[in-house]
C-alpha atoms as one frame of an Amber mdcrd trajectory, in Angstrom:
protein
   0.000   0.000   0.000   1.477   3.345  -0.967   1.271   6.546   1.113  -1.574
   7.970  -0.983  -3.767   4.882  -0.482  -3.073   4.877   3.243  -3.873   8.577
   3.549  -7.044   8.152   1.484  -8.221   5.401   3.831  -7.464   7.589   6.853
  -9.472  10.451   5.366 -12.373   8.130   4.514 -12.508   6.963   8.139 -12.203
  10.584   9.316 -15.134  11.524   7.069 -17.197   8.729   8.599 -16.326   9.921
  12.117 -17.395  13.448  11.138 -20.684  12.045   9.828 -21.284  10.284  13.171
 -20.446  13.485  15.056 -22.844  15.555  12.950 -25.619  12.973  13.437 -25.193
  13.227  17.199 -23.885   9.684  17.646 -20.675  10.966  19.239 -19.851  14.019
  21.335 -16.126  13.302  21.085 -14.121  11.340  18.530 -10.577   9.996  18.778
  -9.239   9.435  15.267  -5.758   7.915  14.919  -4.072   8.245  11.558  -0.772
   8.497   9.705   0.903  11.840  10.366   1.183  12.546   6.610  -2.566  13.204
   6.552  -2.710  15.441   9.627  -2.636  18.664   7.613  -5.471  17.520   5.380
  -7.487  16.374   8.406  -6.915  19.729  10.095  -8.101  21.588   6.994 -11.264
  19.472   6.814 -12.086  20.015  10.488 -11.403  23.764  10.249 -13.586  24.093
   7.142 -16.433  22.309   8.924 -16.008  24.450  12.041 -15.400  21.441  14.277
 -13.248  21.984  17.384 -10.234  19.653  17.453  -6.911  18.885  19.050  -4.035
  17.098  17.300  -1.451  15.198  19.313   1.588  13.716  17.614   2.206  10.202
  18.906   5.280   9.563  16.752   6.759  10.658  13.425   4.236   8.405  11.713
   1.126   8.618  13.883  -1.215  11.295  15.240  -4.263  11.228  17.473  -6.938
  13.723  16.513  -9.611  14.505  19.081 -12.617  16.383  17.743 -16.115  17.144
  18.863 -18.049  19.400  21.203 -16.005  22.312  22.559 -16.520  21.282  26.188
 -15.159  17.810  25.432 -12.084  19.244  23.721 -11.496  21.518  26.739 -11.538
  18.499  29.042  -9.053  16.633  26.833  -6.842  19.739  26.790  -6.993  19.893
  30.594  -5.215  16.507  30.709  -2.102  18.140  29.255   0.224  17.032  26.502
   1.047  13.432  27.286   0.547  10.065  25.606  -2.708   8.218  26.284  -0.824
   5.502  28.164   0.298   8.133  30.692  -3.219   9.305  31.547  -4.147   8.978
  35.193  -6.788   6.403  36.093  -9.349   9.182  36.355  -8.369  10.770  33.023
  -8.527   7.376  31.318 -12.006   6.781  32.774 -13.303  10.212  31.782 -11.934
   9.881  28.250 -13.487   6.436  27.795 -16.882   7.679  28.939 -16.682  10.767
  26.692 -15.758   8.570  23.719 -18.887   6.515  24.336 -17.239   3.291  25.449
 -19.340   0.790  27.391 -19.917   2.297  30.855 -19.743  -0.999  32.745 -16.499
  -1.944  31.025 -15.071   1.496  31.759 -15.994   1.058  35.431 -14.305  -2.362
  35.476 -11.225  -0.932  33.737 -11.048   1.939  36.224 -11.342  -0.356  39.228
  -8.697  -2.721  37.847  -6.355   0.211  37.233  -6.954   1.481  40.769  -6.464
  -2.051  42.108  -9.004  -1.294  44.830 -11.451  -3.984  43.818 -11.293  -7.528
  42.527 -13.532  -7.258  39.453 -14.260 -10.458  37.520
């Protein structure tokens, strides 16, 4: 797969995420893509007036958060750090905002806190 095909796929998935956001299915989206497409993604989000935050994971990968302004503000309040360095509480909040299963997020939080023995 060449760079253009990869970037095209990333943009197609981004477009689908934007569709879900506009339909009200998501308040916040986390879109991970190749860094080569970050500029194009940023242009699309700007043109659509969608609040976003881009975090570079590596030279080849970016995480793009976009959605409701209040959700972006919360993500920004976590600071500039990789997702794997989020506190237990930040991880829980992010999972809930992204629409992950609430029960599973509760289990994940409790396991991370090691306060409870969750089956």
